[in-house]
mmCIF file of the N, C-alpha and C atoms, coordinates in Angstrom:
data_MODEL
# 
_entry.id   MODEL 
# 
loop_
_atom_site.group_PDB 
_atom_site.id 
_atom_site.type_symbol 
_atom_site.label_atom_id 
_atom_site.label_alt_id 
_atom_site.label_comp_id 
_atom_site.label_asym_id 
_atom_site.label_entity_id 
_atom_site.label_seq_id 
_atom_site.pdbx_PDB_ins_code 
_atom_site.Cartn_x 
_atom_site.Cartn_y 
_atom_site.Cartn_z 
_atom_site.occupancy 
_atom_site.B_iso_or_equiv 
_atom_site.pdbx_formal_charge 
_atom_site.auth_seq_id 
_atom_site.auth_comp_id 
_atom_site.auth_asym_id 
_atom_site.auth_atom_id 
_atom_site.pdbx_PDB_model_num 
ATOM 1   N N  . MET A 1 1  ? 6.328   -16.305 21.398  1.00 0.00 ? 1  MET A N  1 
ATOM 2   C CA . MET A 1 1  ? 5.835   -15.532 20.377  1.00 0.00 ? 1  MET A CA 1 
ATOM 3   C C  . MET A 1 1  ? 5.262   -14.605 20.453  1.00 0.00 ? 1  MET A C  1 
ATOM 4   N N  . THR A 1 2  ? 5.788   -14.116 19.579  1.00 0.00 ? 2  THR A N  1 
ATOM 5   C CA . THR A 1 2  ? 5.341   -11.938 19.608  1.00 0.00 ? 2  THR A CA 1 
ATOM 6   C C  . THR A 1 2  ? 4.098   -11.694 18.274  1.00 0.00 ? 2  THR A C  1 
ATOM 7   N N  . ASP A 1 3  ? 3.692   -10.447 18.678  1.00 0.00 ? 3  ASP A N  1 
ATOM 8   C CA . ASP A 1 3  ? 2.273   -10.300 18.322  1.00 0.00 ? 3  ASP A CA 1 
ATOM 9   C C  . ASP A 1 3  ? 3.231   -9.646  17.238  1.00 0.00 ? 3  ASP A C  1 
ATOM 10  N N  . GLN A 1 4  ? 4.717   -9.563  16.539  1.00 0.00 ? 4  GLN A N  1 
ATOM 11  C CA . GLN A 1 4  ? 5.275   -8.653  15.514  1.00 0.00 ? 4  GLN A CA 1 
ATOM 12  C C  . GLN A 1 4  ? 4.993   -9.142  14.027  1.00 0.00 ? 4  GLN A C  1 
ATOM 13  N N  . GLN A 1 5  ? 4.657   -9.157  12.671  1.00 0.00 ? 5  GLN A N  1 
ATOM 14  C CA . GLN A 1 5  ? 4.414   -9.864  11.752  1.00 0.00 ? 5  GLN A CA 1 
ATOM 15  C C  . GLN A 1 5  ? 6.229   -9.127  11.262  1.00 0.00 ? 5  GLN A C  1 
ATOM 16  N N  . ASN A 1 6  ? 6.693   -10.423 10.762  1.00 0.00 ? 6  ASN A N  1 
ATOM 17  C CA . ASN A 1 6  ? 7.860   -10.747 10.384  1.00 0.00 ? 6  ASN A CA 1 
ATOM 18  C C  . ASN A 1 6  ? 8.315   -11.047 8.992   1.00 0.00 ? 6  ASN A C  1 
ATOM 19  N N  . GLU A 1 7  ? 7.325   -11.994 8.816   1.00 0.00 ? 7  GLU A N  1 
ATOM 20  C CA . GLU A 1 7  ? 7.164   -12.819 7.333   1.00 0.00 ? 7  GLU A CA 1 
ATOM 21  C C  . GLU A 1 7  ? 6.076   -12.307 6.381   1.00 0.00 ? 7  GLU A C  1 
ATOM 22  N N  . PRO A 1 8  ? 5.968   -12.158 5.273   1.00 0.00 ? 8  PRO A N  1 
ATOM 23  C CA . PRO A 1 8  ? 4.321   -12.001 4.834   1.00 0.00 ? 8  PRO A CA 1 
ATOM 24  C C  . PRO A 1 8  ? 2.987   -13.024 5.185   1.00 0.00 ? 8  PRO A C  1 
ATOM 25  N N  . ILE A 1 9  ? 2.183   -12.802 4.899   1.00 0.00 ? 9  ILE A N  1 
ATOM 26  C CA . ILE A 1 9  ? 1.003   -13.377 4.844   1.00 0.00 ? 9  ILE A CA 1 
ATOM 27  C C  . ILE A 1 9  ? 1.164   -14.105 3.750   1.00 0.00 ? 9  ILE A C  1 
ATOM 28  N N  . MET A 1 10 ? 0.906   -13.573 3.085   1.00 0.00 ? 10 MET A N  1 
ATOM 29  C CA . MET A 1 10 ? 0.650   -14.522 1.555   1.00 0.00 ? 10 MET A CA 1 
ATOM 30  C C  . MET A 1 10 ? 2.279   -14.887 1.609   1.00 0.00 ? 10 MET A C  1 
ATOM 31  N N  . ALA A 1 11 ? 2.005   -16.705 1.195   1.00 0.00 ? 11 ALA A N  1 
ATOM 32  C CA . ALA A 1 11 ? 3.113   -17.057 0.011   1.00 0.00 ? 11 ALA A CA 1 
ATOM 33  C C  . ALA A 1 11 ? 3.531   -16.580 -1.044  1.00 0.00 ? 11 ALA A C  1 
ATOM 34  N N  . GLY A 1 12 ? 4.854   -16.409 -1.525  1.00 0.00 ? 12 GLY A N  1 
ATOM 35  C CA . GLY A 1 12 ? 5.313   -15.624 -2.532  1.00 0.00 ? 12 GLY A CA 1 
ATOM 36  C C  . GLY A 1 12 ? 5.097   -14.352 -2.539  1.00 0.00 ? 12 GLY A C  1 
ATOM 37  N N  . ALA A 1 13 ? 4.513   -13.449 -1.744  1.00 0.00 ? 13 ALA A N  1 
ATOM 38  C CA . ALA A 1 13 ? 4.564   -12.132 -2.033  1.00 0.00 ? 13 ALA A CA 1 
ATOM 39  C C  . ALA A 1 13 ? 5.507   -11.348 -2.049  1.00 0.00 ? 13 ALA A C  1 
ATOM 40  N N  . ASP A 1 14 ? 7.081   -12.186 -1.613  1.00 0.00 ? 14 ASP A N  1 
ATOM 41  C CA . ASP A 1 14 ? 8.525   -11.187 -1.600  1.00 0.00 ? 14 ASP A CA 1 
ATOM 42  C C  . ASP A 1 14 ? 8.776   -11.825 -3.144  1.00 0.00 ? 14 ASP A C  1 
ATOM 43  N N  . ASP A 1 15 ? 7.606   -12.182 -4.333  1.00 0.00 ? 15 ASP A N  1 
ATOM 44  C CA . ASP A 1 15 ? 8.161   -12.741 -5.032  1.00 0.00 ? 15 ASP A CA 1 
ATOM 45  C C  . ASP A 1 15 ? 7.645   -11.994 -6.445  1.00 0.00 ? 15 ASP A C  1 
ATOM 46  N N  . ALA A 1 16 ? 7.007   -10.868 -5.790  1.00 0.00 ? 16 ALA A N  1 
ATOM 47  C CA . ALA A 1 16 ? 5.972   -10.150 -7.101  1.00 0.00 ? 16 ALA A CA 1 
ATOM 48  C C  . ALA A 1 16 ? 7.119   -8.942  -7.606  1.00 0.00 ? 16 ALA A C  1 
ATOM 49  N N  . ALA A 1 17 ? 6.785   -9.213  -8.426  1.00 0.00 ? 17 ALA A N  1 
ATOM 50  C CA . ALA A 1 17 ? 7.216   -8.102  -9.595  1.00 0.00 ? 17 ALA A CA 1 
ATOM 51  C C  . ALA A 1 17 ? 7.522   -7.106  -9.103  1.00 0.00 ? 17 ALA A C  1 
ATOM 52  N N  . LEU A 1 18 ? 8.288   -6.100  -9.300  1.00 0.00 ? 18 LEU A N  1 
ATOM 53  C CA . LEU A 1 18 ? 7.826   -4.554  -9.480  1.00 0.00 ? 18 LEU A CA 1 
ATOM 54  C C  . LEU A 1 18 ? 6.882   -3.799  -9.273  1.00 0.00 ? 18 LEU A C  1 
ATOM 55  N N  . THR A 1 19 ? 6.344   -4.211  -10.857 1.00 0.00 ? 19 THR A N  1 
ATOM 56  C CA . THR A 1 19 ? 5.262   -3.909  -11.841 1.00 0.00 ? 19 THR A CA 1 
ATOM 57  C C  . THR A 1 19 ? 4.053   -4.081  -11.023 1.00 0.00 ? 19 THR A C  1 
ATOM 58  N N  . GLU A 1 20 ? 3.610   -5.130  -10.643 1.00 0.00 ? 20 GLU A N  1 
ATOM 59  C CA . GLU A 1 20 ? 2.600   -6.055  -9.458  1.00 0.00 ? 20 GLU A CA 1 
ATOM 60  C C  . GLU A 1 20 ? 2.500   -4.857  -8.264  1.00 0.00 ? 20 GLU A C  1 
ATOM 61  N N  . LYS A 1 21 ? 3.884   -4.714  -7.126  1.00 0.00 ? 21 LYS A N  1 
ATOM 62  C CA . LYS A 1 21 ? 3.761   -4.162  -6.227  1.00 0.00 ? 21 LYS A CA 1 
ATOM 63  C C  . LYS A 1 21 ? 3.459   -2.732  -6.266  1.00 0.00 ? 21 LYS A C  1 
ATOM 64  N N  . VAL A 1 22 ? 4.244   -1.942  -7.302  1.00 0.00 ? 22 VAL A N  1 
ATOM 65  C CA . VAL A 1 22 ? 3.604   -0.573  -7.954  1.00 0.00 ? 22 VAL A CA 1 
ATOM 66  C C  . VAL A 1 22 ? 1.970   -0.601  -8.230  1.00 0.00 ? 22 VAL A C  1 
ATOM 67  N N  . GLU A 1 23 ? 1.492   -1.144  -8.746  1.00 0.00 ? 23 GLU A N  1 
ATOM 68  C CA . GLU A 1 23 ? 0.323   -1.454  -8.711  1.00 0.00 ? 23 GLU A CA 1 
ATOM 69  C C  . GLU A 1 23 ? -0.532  -1.567  -8.059  1.00 0.00 ? 23 GLU A C  1 
ATOM 70  N N  . GLY A 1 24 ? 0.072   -2.476  -6.905  1.00 0.00 ? 24 GLY A N  1 
ATOM 71  C CA . GLY A 1 24 ? -0.837  -2.534  -6.057  1.00 0.00 ? 24 GLY A CA 1 
ATOM 72  C C  . GLY A 1 24 ? -0.544  -1.243  -4.954  1.00 0.00 ? 24 GLY A C  1 
ATOM 73  N N  . VAL A 1 25 ? 0.537   -0.631  -4.915  1.00 0.00 ? 25 VAL A N  1 
ATOM 74  C CA . VAL A 1 25 ? 0.695   0.146   -4.720  1.00 0.00 ? 25 VAL A CA 1 
ATOM 75  C C  . VAL A 1 25 ? -0.536  1.770   -4.794  1.00 0.00 ? 25 VAL A C  1 
ATOM 76  N N  . LEU A 1 26 ? -0.583  1.764   -5.856  1.00 0.00 ? 26 LEU A N  1 
ATOM 77  C CA . LEU A 1 26 ? -1.516  2.377   -6.540  1.00 0.00 ? 26 LEU A CA 1 
ATOM 78  C C  . LEU A 1 26 ? -3.170  1.873   -6.888  1.00 0.00 ? 26 LEU A C  1 
ATOM 79  N N  . ALA A 1 27 ? -3.180  1.156   -6.521  1.00 0.00 ? 27 ALA A N  1 
ATOM 80  C CA . ALA A 1 27 ? -4.729  0.515   -5.869  1.00 0.00 ? 27 ALA A CA 1 
ATOM 81  C C  . ALA A 1 27 ? -5.311  1.083   -4.558  1.00 0.00 ? 27 ALA A C  1 
ATOM 82  N N  . GLN A 1 28 ? -4.195  0.544   -3.896  1.00 0.00 ? 28 GLN A N  1 
ATOM 83  C CA . GLN A 1 28 ? -4.523  1.653   -2.429  1.00 0.00 ? 28 GLN A CA 1 
ATOM 84  C C  . GLN A 1 28 ? -4.263  2.856   -2.277  1.00 0.00 ? 28 GLN A C  1 
ATOM 85  N N  . VAL A 1 29 ? -3.525  3.459   -2.772  1.00 0.00 ? 29 VAL A N  1 
ATOM 86  C CA . VAL A 1 29 ? -3.440  5.415   -3.154  1.00 0.00 ? 29 VAL A CA 1 
ATOM 87  C C  . VAL A 1 29 ? -5.203  5.710   -3.440  1.00 0.00 ? 29 VAL A C  1 
ATOM 88  N N  . LYS A 1 30 ? -5.765  4.799   -5.004  1.00 0.00 ? 30 LYS A N  1 
ATOM 89  C CA . LYS A 1 30 ? -6.722  5.200   -5.141  1.00 0.00 ? 30 LYS A CA 1 
ATOM 90  C C  . LYS A 1 30 ? -8.035  4.660   -4.040  1.00 0.00 ? 30 LYS A C  1 
ATOM 91  N N  . ALA A 1 31 ? -7.912  3.625   -3.648  1.00 0.00 ? 31 ALA A N  1 
ATOM 92  C CA . ALA A 1 31 ? -9.100  3.325   -2.477  1.00 0.00 ? 31 ALA A CA 1 
ATOM 93  C C  . ALA A 1 31 ? -9.085  4.194   -1.829  1.00 0.00 ? 31 ALA A C  1 
ATOM 94  N N  . ASP A 1 32 ? -7.710  4.763   -1.183  1.00 0.00 ? 32 ASP A N  1 
ATOM 95  C CA . ASP A 1 32 ? -7.948  5.740   -0.102  1.00 0.00 ? 32 ASP A CA 1 
ATOM 96  C C  . ASP A 1 32 ? -8.777  6.797   -0.222  1.00 0.00 ? 32 ASP A C  1 
ATOM 97  N N  . SER A 1 33 ? -8.308  7.448   -1.192  1.00 0.00 ? 33 SER A N  1 
ATOM 98  C CA . SER A 1 33 ? -8.838  8.736   -1.751  1.00 0.00 ? 33 SER A CA 1 
ATOM 99  C C  . SER A 1 33 ? -9.225  8.643   -3.405  1.00 0.00 ? 33 SER A C  1 
ATOM 100 N N  . PRO A 1 34 ? -10.600 8.055   -3.475  1.00 0.00 ? 34 PRO A N  1 
ATOM 101 C CA . PRO A 1 34 ? -10.865 7.688   -4.570  1.00 0.00 ? 34 PRO A CA 1 
ATOM 102 C C  . PRO A 1 34 ? -11.560 9.161   -5.938  1.00 0.00 ? 34 PRO A C  1 
ATOM 103 N N  . ASP A 1 35 ? -11.513 10.494  -5.399  1.00 0.00 ? 35 ASP A N  1 
ATOM 104 C CA . ASP A 1 35 ? -11.556 11.630  -5.653  1.00 0.00 ? 35 ASP A CA 1 
ATOM 105 C C  . ASP A 1 35 ? -10.761 12.370  -5.748  1.00 0.00 ? 35 ASP A C  1 
ATOM 106 N N  . ALA A 1 36 ? -9.217  12.291  -5.686  1.00 0.00 ? 36 ALA A N  1 
ATOM 107 C CA . ALA A 1 36 ? -8.143  12.825  -5.482  1.00 0.00 ? 36 ALA A CA 1 
ATOM 108 C C  . ALA A 1 36 ? -7.467  13.238  -6.728  1.00 0.00 ? 36 ALA A C  1 
ATOM 109 N N  . SER A 1 37 ? -7.068  14.646  -7.509  1.00 0.00 ? 37 SER A N  1 
ATOM 110 C CA . SER A 1 37 ? -6.181  15.244  -8.183  1.00 0.00 ? 37 SER A CA 1 
ATOM 111 C C  . SER A 1 37 ? -5.291  14.127  -8.809  1.00 0.00 ? 37 SER A C  1 
ATOM 112 N N  . SER A 1 38 ? -4.788  14.032  -10.366 1.00 0.00 ? 38 SER A N  1 
ATOM 113 C CA . SER A 1 38 ? -3.419  13.555  -10.284 1.00 0.00 ? 38 SER A CA 1 
ATOM 114 C C  . SER A 1 38 ? -2.471  13.977  -9.666  1.00 0.00 ? 38 SER A C  1 
ATOM 115 N N  . ALA A 1 39 ? -2.361  14.982  -9.129  1.00 0.00 ? 39 ALA A N  1 
ATOM 116 C CA . ALA A 1 39 ? -1.318  16.270  -8.546  1.00 0.00 ? 39 ALA A CA 1 
ATOM 117 C C  . ALA A 1 39 ? -1.252  15.074  -6.860  1.00 0.00 ? 39 ALA A C  1 
ATOM 118 N N  . GLU A 1 40 ? -2.890  15.054  -6.349  1.00 0.00 ? 40 GLU A N  1 
ATOM 119 C CA . GLU A 1 40 ? -2.203  14.614  -5.208  1.00 0.00 ? 40 GLU A CA 1 
ATOM 120 C C  . GLU A 1 40 ? -2.400  12.642  -5.286  1.00 0.00 ? 40 GLU A C  1 
ATOM 121 N N  . ILE A 1 41 ? -2.265  12.293  -6.196  1.00 0.00 ? 41 ILE A N  1 
ATOM 122 C CA . ILE A 1 41 ? -2.440  10.660  -6.297  1.00 0.00 ? 41 ILE A CA 1 
ATOM 123 C C  . ILE A 1 41 ? -1.300  11.034  -6.820  1.00 0.00 ? 41 ILE A C  1 
ATOM 124 N N  . ALA A 1 42 ? -0.324  11.527  -7.364  1.00 0.00 ? 42 ALA A N  1 
ATOM 125 C CA . ALA A 1 42 ? 1.082   11.385  -7.328  1.00 0.00 ? 42 ALA A CA 1 
ATOM 126 C C  . ALA A 1 42 ? 1.702   11.772  -5.808  1.00 0.00 ? 42 ALA A C  1 
ATOM 127 N N  . GLU A 1 43 ? 1.360   13.141  -5.135  1.00 0.00 ? 43 GLU A N  1 
ATOM 128 C CA . GLU A 1 43 ? 2.177   12.990  -3.847  1.00 0.00 ? 43 GLU A CA 1 
ATOM 129 C C  . GLU A 1 43 ? 2.131   11.902  -3.271  1.00 0.00 ? 43 GLU A C  1 
ATOM 130 N N  . LEU A 1 44 ? 0.891   11.214  -2.869  1.00 0.00 ? 44 LEU A N  1 
ATOM 131 C CA . LEU A 1 44 ? 1.156   10.201  -2.239  1.00 0.00 ? 44 LEU A CA 1 
ATOM 132 C C  . LEU A 1 44 ? 1.234   8.746   -2.605  1.00 0.00 ? 44 LEU A C  1 
ATOM 133 N N  . LEU A 1 45 ? 1.038   8.350   -3.612  1.00 0.00 ? 45 LEU A N  1 
ATOM 134 C CA . LEU A 1 45 ? 1.907   7.695   -4.770  1.00 0.00 ? 45 LEU A CA 1 
ATOM 135 C C  . LEU A 1 45 ? 3.722   7.709   -3.796  1.00 0.00 ? 45 LEU A C  1 
ATOM 136 N N  . ARG A 1 46 ? 4.089   8.905   -4.365  1.00 0.00 ? 46 ARG A N  1 
ATOM 137 C CA . ARG A 1 46 ? 5.409   8.831   -3.622  1.00 0.00 ? 46 ARG A CA 1 
ATOM 138 C C  . ARG A 1 46 ? 5.401   9.058   -2.142  1.00 0.00 ? 46 ARG A C  1 
ATOM 139 N N  . GLU A 1 47 ? 4.382   8.683   -1.620  1.00 0.00 ? 47 GLU A N  1 
ATOM 140 C CA . GLU A 1 47 ? 4.699   8.526   -0.478  1.00 0.00 ? 47 GLU A CA 1 
ATOM 141 C C  . GLU A 1 47 ? 5.225   7.266   0.382   1.00 0.00 ? 47 GLU A C  1 
ATOM 142 N N  . ARG A 1 48 ? 3.707   6.754   -0.792  1.00 0.00 ? 48 ARG A N  1 
ATOM 143 C CA . ARG A 1 48 ? 3.988   5.511   0.114   1.00 0.00 ? 48 ARG A CA 1 
ATOM 144 C C  . ARG A 1 48 ? 4.847   4.301   -0.857  1.00 0.00 ? 48 ARG A C  1 
ATOM 145 N N  . LEU A 1 49 ? 5.632   4.794   -1.825  1.00 0.00 ? 49 LEU A N  1 
ATOM 146 C CA . LEU A 1 49 ? 6.172   3.834   -2.541  1.00 0.00 ? 49 LEU A CA 1 
ATOM 147 C C  . LEU A 1 49 ? 7.798   3.804   -1.838  1.00 0.00 ? 49 LEU A C  1 
ATOM 148 N N  . ASP A 1 50 ? 8.160   5.421   -1.485  1.00 0.00 ? 50 ASP A N  1 
ATOM 149 C CA . ASP A 1 50 ? 8.957   5.251   -0.627  1.00 0.00 ? 50 ASP A CA 1 
ATOM 150 C C  . ASP A 1 50 ? 9.103   4.758   0.768   1.00 0.00 ? 50 ASP A C  1 
ATOM 151 N N  . GLN A 1 51 ? 7.527   4.437   1.400   1.00 0.00 ? 51 GLN A N  1 
ATOM 152 C CA . GLN A 1 51 ? 7.528   3.804   2.481   1.00 0.00 ? 51 GLN A CA 1 
ATOM 153 C C  . GLN A 1 51 ? 7.685   2.524   2.511   1.00 0.00 ? 51 GLN A C  1 
ATOM 154 N N  . ALA A 1 52 ? 7.543   1.712   0.526   1.00 0.00 ? 52 ALA A N  1 
ATOM 155 C CA . ALA A 1 52 ? 7.608   0.448   0.547   1.00 0.00 ? 52 ALA A CA 1 
ATOM 156 C C  . ALA A 1 52 ? 8.969   0.020   0.449   1.00 0.00 ? 52 ALA A C  1 
ATOM 157 N N  . GLY A 1 53 ? 9.907   1.396   -0.027  1.00 0.00 ? 53 GLY A N  1 
ATOM 158 C CA . GLY A 1 53 ? 11.205  0.989   -0.537  1.00 0.00 ? 53 GLY A CA 1 
ATOM 159 C C  . GLY A 1 53 ? 11.410  0.489   -2.171  1.00 0.00 ? 53 GLY A C  1 
ATOM 160 N N  . LEU A 1 54 ? 9.979   1.302   -3.027  1.00 0.00 ? 54 LEU A N  1 
ATOM 161 C CA . LEU A 1 54 ? 10.029  0.614   -4.235  1.00 0.00 ? 54 LEU A CA 1 
ATOM 162 C C  . LEU A 1 54 ? 10.286  2.087   -5.198  1.00 0.00 ? 54 LEU A C  1 
ATOM 163 N N  . GLU A 1 55 ? 11.017  1.594   -5.862  1.00 0.00 ? 55 GLU A N  1 
ATOM 164 C CA . GLU A 1 55 ? 11.735  3.037   -6.603  1.00 0.00 ? 55 GLU A CA 1 
ATOM 165 C C  . GLU A 1 55 ? 11.003  3.048   -7.769  1.00 0.00 ? 55 GLU A C  1 
ATOM 166 N N  . VAL A 1 56 ? 10.301  4.429   -8.271  1.00 0.00 ? 56 VAL A N  1 
ATOM 167 C CA . VAL A 1 56 ? 9.934   4.384   -9.387  1.00 0.00 ? 56 VAL A CA 1 
ATOM 168 C C  . VAL A 1 56 ? 10.240  5.798   -9.689  1.00 0.00 ? 56 VAL A C  1 
ATOM 169 N N  . ASP A 1 57 ? 10.770  5.969   -11.008 1.00 0.00 ? 57 ASP A N  1 
ATOM 170 C CA . ASP A 1 57 ? 10.773  8.051   -11.235 1.00 0.00 ? 57 ASP A CA 1 
ATOM 171 C C  . ASP A 1 57 ? 10.004  8.435   -11.658 1.00 0.00 ? 57 ASP A C  1 
ATOM 172 N N  . ASP A 1 58 ? 10.189  9.660   -11.659 1.00 0.00 ? 58 ASP A N  1 
ATOM 173 C CA . ASP A 1 58 ? 8.982   10.874  -11.292 1.00 0.00 ? 58 ASP A CA 1 
ATOM 174 C C  . ASP A 1 58 ? 8.032   11.049  -12.558 1.00 0.00 ? 58 ASP A C  1 
ATOM 175 N N  . ASP A 1 59 ? 8.615   10.535  -14.237 1.00 0.00 ? 59 ASP A N  1 
ATOM 176 C CA . ASP A 1 59 ? 7.582   10.653  -14.986 1.00 0.00 ? 59 ASP A CA 1 
ATOM 177 C C  . ASP A 1 59 ? 6.696   9.265   -14.902 1.00 0.00 ? 59 ASP A C  1 
ATOM 178 N N  . GLU A 1 60 ? 7.325   8.501   -14.403 1.00 0.00 ? 60 GLU A N  1 
ATOM 179 C CA . GLU A 1 60 ? 6.119   7.744   -14.730 1.00 0.00 ? 60 GLU A CA 1 
ATOM 180 C C  . GLU A 1 60 ? 5.349   7.343   -13.465 1.00 0.00 ? 60 GLU A C  1 
ATOM 181 N N  . ILE A 1 61 ? 6.010   7.817   -11.950 1.00 0.00 ? 61 ILE A N  1 
ATOM 182 C CA . ILE A 1 61 ? 4.516   8.308   -11.012 1.00 0.00 ? 61 ILE A CA 1 
ATOM 183 C C  . ILE A 1 61 ? 3.393   9.036   -11.990 1.00 0.00 ? 61 ILE A C  1 
ATOM 184 N N  . GLY A 1 62 ? 3.908   10.745  -12.488 1.00 0.00 ? 62 GLY A N  1 
ATOM 185 C CA . GLY A 1 62 ? 3.105   10.914  -12.775 1.00 0.00 ? 62 GLY A CA 1 
ATOM 186 C C  . GLY A 1 62 ? 3.063   10.163  -13.760 1.00 0.00 ? 62 GLY A C  1 
ATOM 187 N N  . ARG A 1 63 ? 2.570   9.831   -14.940 1.00 0.00 ? 63 ARG A N  1 
ATOM 188 C CA . ARG A 1 63 ? 1.777   9.201   -15.537 1.00 0.00 ? 63 ARG A CA 1 
ATOM 189 C C  . ARG A 1 63 ? 0.865   8.198   -14.634 1.00 0.00 ? 63 ARG A C  1 
ATOM 190 N N  . LEU A 1 64 ? 1.299   7.613   -14.599 1.00 0.00 ? 64 LEU A N  1 
ATOM 191 C CA . LEU A 1 64 ? 0.696   6.506   -13.331 1.00 0.00 ? 64 LEU A CA 1 
ATOM 192 C C  . LEU A 1 64 ? -0.708  7.775   -12.711 1.00 0.00 ? 64 LEU A C  1 
ATOM 193 N N  . ALA A 1 65 ? -0.621  8.652   -12.498 1.00 0.00 ? 65 ALA A N  1 
ATOM 194 C CA . ALA A 1 65 ? -1.693  9.616   -11.386 1.00 0.00 ? 65 ALA A CA 1 
ATOM 195 C C  . ALA A 1 65 ? -2.085  10.068  -12.415 1.00 0.00 ? 65 ALA A C  1 
ATOM 196 N N  . ALA A 1 66 ? -1.746  10.489  -13.294 1.00 0.00 ? 66 ALA A N  1 
ATOM 197 C CA . ALA A 1 66 ? -2.988  10.820  -14.302 1.00 0.00 ? 66 ALA A CA 1 
ATOM 198 C C  . ALA A 1 66 ? -3.813  9.847   -15.191 1.00 0.00 ? 66 ALA A C  1 
ATOM 199 N N  . TRP A 1 67 ? -3.720  8.876   -15.121 1.00 0.00 ? 67 TRP A N  1 
ATOM 200 C CA . TRP A 1 67 ? -3.948  7.580   -16.114 1.00 0.00 ? 67 TRP A CA 1 
ATOM 201 C C  . TRP A 1 67 ? -4.926  7.628   -14.554 1.00 0.00 ? 67 TRP A C  1 
ATOM 202 N N  . GLU A 1 68 ? -4.446  7.181   -13.605 1.00 0.00 ? 68 GLU A N  1 
ATOM 203 C CA . GLU A 1 68 ? -5.759  7.156   -12.858 1.00 0.00 ? 68 GLU A CA 1 
ATOM 204 C C  . GLU A 1 68 ? -6.580  8.358   -12.346 1.00 0.00 ? 68 GLU A C  1 
ATOM 205 N N  . ALA A 1 69 ? -5.878  9.576   -12.112 1.00 0.00 ? 69 ALA A N  1 
ATOM 206 C CA . ALA A 1 69 ? -7.071  10.259  -12.290 1.00 0.00 ? 69 ALA A CA 1 
ATOM 207 C C  . ALA A 1 69 ? -8.019  10.983  -13.476 1.00 0.00 ? 69 ALA A C  1 
ATOM 208 N N  . GLY A 1 70 ? -7.939  9.628   -14.597 1.00 0.00 ? 70 GLY A N  1 
ATOM 209 C CA . GLY A 1 70 ? -8.552  9.751   -16.056 1.00 0.00 ? 70 GLY A CA 1 
ATOM 210 C C  . GLY A 1 70 ? -8.219  10.837  -16.534 1.00 0.00 ? 70 GLY A C  1 
ATOM 211 N N  . GLU A 1 71 ? -6.934  11.493  -16.509 1.00 0.00 ? 71 GLU A N  1 
ATOM 212 C CA . GLU A 1 71 ? -6.689  12.575  -17.795 1.00 0.00 ? 71 GLU A CA 1 
ATOM 213 C C  . GLU A 1 71 ? -5.589  12.030  -18.291 1.00 0.00 ? 71 GLU A C  1 
ATOM 214 N N  . SER A 1 72 ? -5.987  10.792  -18.702 1.00 0.00 ? 72 SER A N  1 
ATOM 215 C CA . SER A 1 72 ? -4.809  10.519  -19.605 1.00 0.00 ? 72 SER A CA 1 
ATOM 216 C C  . SER A 1 72 ? -5.809  9.476   -20.866 1.00 0.00 ? 72 SER A C  1 
# 
C-alpha cells in the first residue's frame, strides 16, 4: 500500500463535464484570492486550468474572470 492517491476520492469525479470542472477551478481561484482583479483572476485561472489539463480559450477565461470580479 502506498500513500499516493491514484484515483478520485469521490465516485463519479472523472465524469464531470468540462463546464463543471472549470466552475470548480474558478471557485477555488476565487476562494484563494477573493479580492483579486479580473486580470489577476484570469492569470490564476489560466495557470490552474493548465495544471488540471483543461483547455479553455482566452476569451472564455476573460469572460469568467470579469464575471467573478464583478465587472460584467
